[in-house]
N, C-alpha and C positions, 0 to 999 in steps of 0.2 A: 584245707590241708596245710599243716604247719611245717615250715622248712626247718631243717636241722641246723645246729651250729656245727662248725667244722669238725669238732672232736666227738660229735654225737655218734652213738652206735645204733644201727638199725637191725632189723631182723635178718638181713643178709649176712650178718656176722663178720663183715669186712673190718679189718683193722683200720682205725682212723689215721689219716695222714698227719704228720707233724705240721706245725705252722709254717716252718721254713720250706717244706716240700710243696705246700699249697702256694706259698709265695713264689716258688720257683716255677710252678705250673702257670701262674698268672704272668710270670716274666716272659713266657713264650709269646704272649700277646705283644709286648713291647719289642721282642725280638723280630716278630713279623712286621708290625706296623711301622717301625722305624728302621731296624737293622736290615731287613730284606726288602721292604717296599720303598724306602727312601734312600738310605745311605749306600746301598749297593749300587745306586745310580752313579756314584762317583767312579766306580770301577768300570761300569758299562759305558759311561760317557765317551771316553777316548775312541773305542772301536765304533760306536754308533756315530760319532761326529765324523770320523774318517769315512765311514761307509755311506752316510747319508748327506755329507757335504754341509753340515751345520756350521753357522757362525757361533761364537760364544754367546751371543744374545739368544739365539734359538735354543742352544743347549741349556742356558739358564731358564728360559721360558718354560721348558718342560717341567722343571721343578717348581716354578712359579704356579703353573696350572695345578700341579700336585698339591701345593699349599692352599690354593683356592678351594680345591675339593676338601682338604682338611678343615678349612674354615666352615664350609657348608656342613660337614659332618659334625663339627663341634656345636654349631648353632642348632642342629636337629637333635643332638644327643639328649638334652633334658626331656623333650617330649617322648623320645623313644624309650628312655629309662622309665618314665612314668607308665608307659603303656605296656612294655614288655618285660621290664626288670633288668637289672644290671648284667646278670650272667648271660641271659639270652642275647642281649646287645653285644656283649663281649665276644661270644662265639660266632655270632652272625658277622661281626666286623672282620674277624680273622678269615672266615670263609669267603666273604666278598673280596677281600684283599687277595687271597690265593687265586681266585678265578680271574681277577683283573691282571695279576702278574702273568698268568698263563696266556691271557690275551695278548700281552706284549710280544710273546713269541710267535704270534701268528700274522703280524702286520708289519708294514714298512712305511705306510703313508703318515706324514706328520700329523694330519688332522685326527686320524684314528689314534695315534699315540698320545696326542693331547687329551683326547677323551678318556683313554685308559688311565693316564696319569691322574686325571680328575677323579675318576671312580676309585682308584687306589687311595687317593687322599681321603675320600669320604669313609671308606672302610677302615682306614688307619685311625682316623679320629674317633670313630665309634668304638674301636678296640681300646684306644689309649684312654679315653675318658672313662669308660665303664671299668676298664682294668684298674685304673687308679682309684676309683670308688670302691671296688672290691678289695683292693689292698688296704685301703683305709678302714674298711669294715672288718677285715681280717685282724687288724690290730685291736679293734674293740672287742672282738670275740675270738681270742686265740684258741688254739687246739687244746683240748683237755685229754690228750692221749696219755697212756701209762708212762711213756717215755717222754713226758713233756719237756719242752726246751727250757733251758735256763733263762733267767730274766734278761741277761745280757744278750742272749741269742735272739730273743723275740722282741727286742726293743723296737719301738716304732720306726726309728731311723733306719734300722737294718732291714725291716720288712719292706719299707718303701724303697730302700737302696737296691734290694734284690729285684723288686719289680721293675724299676726303671733301668737297673743294670742289665736286665735281660737283653736290652738293645745290643750290648756288647757281644752276646752270643750270636745274634744275627749278623753283626759286622764280621766276626771271625768266620762264620759259615760262608758269608759272601766272598770274603777274601780267598778262601780255599777253593770255592766252587767256580766263581765267575771267570778267573783267568783261564782255567782249564777248558771251559766250554766256549768262552767268547773269542779266544785267540786261535781257534782251529782254522786251517786253511780251506774253508768252505764259504760259500756266499752267505752273507747275513749270519755269521756264526754267533753273534750276540743274541740271536733269538733263542738259541738253545740254552743260554745262560738264564734268560727270563723263565723259561719252562722249568729249569732246575730249581730256581728259587720258588716257583709255584709249588713244586712237589714238596719242598721243605715246609712251606706254609701249610700244605695239606696235612702233613704229619703232625705239625704243631697243633692244629685245631683238634685233632683226634686225642692227642695227649692231654690238652687243656680241658677238653670236655670230660674225659674220664677222671682227671684229678680234682676237678672243681665241682663235681656233682653234689657234694655235701655242703658246699659253701653257701652260707645264708647271709642275708643282710643283717646289719646290726639292729634293725628295727623290725617290728612285726610286718607280716606280708602286706597288710592293708596300708601301712605307712610307707612301704616301699613304692607304692603307686602315687604317693602324695609328696612330690619333691618340689613343691612350689615355694619353699622358704626363700625369702628375699636375700639377695647378696648385696652388701653395702659397697658399691663400687667406689664411692668417694673415700671411704675409710681405707681402702686398699690401693688408692690411686698411685702412690710412689712405686709399690711393688708391681702393679700392672704395667705402668709405664716402663719400668726397668725390664720387665719380661718381654714387652713388645720390642724394645731395643735389642734384647738378647736374640729373639727370633730373627730380627733383621740382620744382626751381625754374624751369628754363628753359622747360618745356613750357607753363606758363601764359601766358608772353609770346607764344610762337608760336601758341597757340590763340586768344588773345583780342585781340591787338594791333590787328587790323583793326577788330574790333567796338568797341574803345575809341576809335579814330579816328573811326569812324562816329558813335558817341555824342557826340563833341565837334564833330560837324557839319563836319568837314574835307571839302573838295570831293573828288568822286570821282577827278579827275585827280591830286590831291595824294596820295590813298591809293595809287593805282596806282604813282605815282612813288616813293613810300616803299618799296613792296614790291620794285620793280625795283632800287632802290638797295641794299636789304638783300641781295638775291640776288647782285648784282654784287660787293658787299663779301665775300660768302662765297667767290666765285671768286677774288678778289684775295688772300684770306687764304692761299691755297696758297703764294704767294711771301712773304707778309708774315712768316709764322711758321716757315718751313722751317728756318732756321738754329737757332731755339730748340728745335724738335722734335729736331733732330739732336744737339744738345749735352746736353739735359736727360735724365739717367739716373734721377733720383728724382722727387719730386713738385713740383719747382719750376715747371715749365710748367703743370701742372694747377692749382696755387695761383694763379699770376698770371692765367691765363685765366679762372678762376672769378671772381676779383675784378673783372675788367673786365666780365664779363657781368652781375655784380651792379650795377655802376654803370649799365650800359646799361638794365637793367630798371627801375631806380629813377628814371631821368630823366623818363619820362612821369608819374610820381607827383608830381614837383615842378612840372612845367609841361607843358601840351599845346600850347604855341605851336609853330608849324612848325619853328623852328630847333631847339628841344629835341627834338622828335619825330624829326627827320631825324638829329640827332646820335646819338640813341638807336639808331635803325635801323642807321646806319653802323657804330657801335661793335659792336652785337650781331652783325651779319652778319660783321664782320671777325674775330670771335673764336670764336663758339660751335661751329662745325664743326672748327676747329683744336683746340679742347678735346677733341672726340671723337677726333681724330687723335692727340692726345697720349697717349691710353691705349694705342693700338696701338703707338706708339713706345716706351712704357714696357715693353710686353710684349716687343718686339723687343730692346731693350737688356738685358733682365734674364733672359730665358729662352732655352733652346735651341730651335732651329726645331721640333723634334718637339712641344714644348709650346705653340707659338703658337696652334693652334686652340683648345685648352682655355683659354688666357689670354684670347683675344679673345672667346670665348663667355662667360666669366665676367664680363667687364666689360659685355658686351651684356645679360646677365641682370640685373645690378643697375641698369643704365641703364633697362631696361624696367620694372623694379619701381618706380622713382621716377616714371616717366611715367604709371603706372597711377593713382597718387594725385593727381598734380599738377593735371590739368585739372578734375576734379570738386571738388577742394579750393578752387581759385580760383573756380569757379562758385558754390559754397556761400557763400564769403566775399562775392562780388559780389552775390548775391541778398539777403544779410542784413546787410551792413555798408557800404552806401552806394555800391555800384558797383565797377567793375573796377579803379579806382586802388587801392582797399584790397587787392584780391587781388594786384596787382603789388607792393605794398609788402611783403607776406608772402613773395612769390617772391624779391624782392631780398635779404631777410634770410636766407632759406635758402641762396642762392648765396654770400653773404658767409661764412656758416658753412662751406660747402663749401671755400672758399679757405683758411680757417684749418685745417681738418682735413687738407687736402692737404699742408700744410707738414710734416706728420709722416711723410710717405712718404720713405724713404731708398732709395738704390740697393741692389739685392740682390747680395750678395757671392757669387762662385762661379758 
């Protein structure tokens, strides 16, 4: 049975979805895997820490275990893609993540929460790797609908930006949902917030399943099972090293920024507004950096965006006045997921389509490795060296180093 291209018409007479709508459906995967499953933890950490008596190290270790699961999922992804296909892995990853999030709302024991954070990481990685591959293939086979999108609207950079920018939708949804549920005057109120996030993830998987059912790979079905093309790690060494450092540096900000704002006694409404603004900036970044992602064939985009994330991370170290805090969140949100998108763009520009899965998985693996170290490292620094601002200073320095390393990445000839 031959799979259809996104714009193909079948006997059911259904109107094909536009390229951007399919990209938006794929973006629900990143909304769940990062927005709901990982970054919502920044909002849940303060009430969970207060209720369960955690140190900053334990709080950070929860996200370290999540990143370990993410690494395991990234390592397993190429085999799963060969066996089941990208769309099946994508939808299964969202479903597993939704179930794990629901499980967070049923337990209070640290050991069980560690296990659930690990499973959530596995599901998130499966979703993110397969979704990135589907987005790359969507660019190669754009919609052939009667109302076809303009060349500008369907640019590779924009499609990738929309997919990765979906994380912002998850961040905004978390900011609006979590405080309402987690701060109720009942025992373990934070559990209800996890269940609410699980419900949103369940809705996302249903929408994504319906909207992507016509989505096909860029290659014939038989080739979709043969994803063994080699990835030249040495040729991409500077970009991989920079991305490892990015994973190490950025995750401390996203894990602890809400706790920092709470420490500085910013009003609850201000904290929610900050997180909503950060998420909205992630969504807007789809358009902001689309042209850069389309043009950059080497490490230029990776270097620039790492430098900007470093600045955003260091702003709260210099000042926690509302103006500085909001400037930090706006800049961070407008950049960090486009930096993730830049690695997929680098793979697309420099590798043949058969090697895209291996390339995307390689970058996801080093990203996950960095995230394993980051949260616990920031937690240890915060516990022993005067609070979270010291941890943020170290994260900013790591991100600045990542920017320098990325400048060494050149376009791959041939």
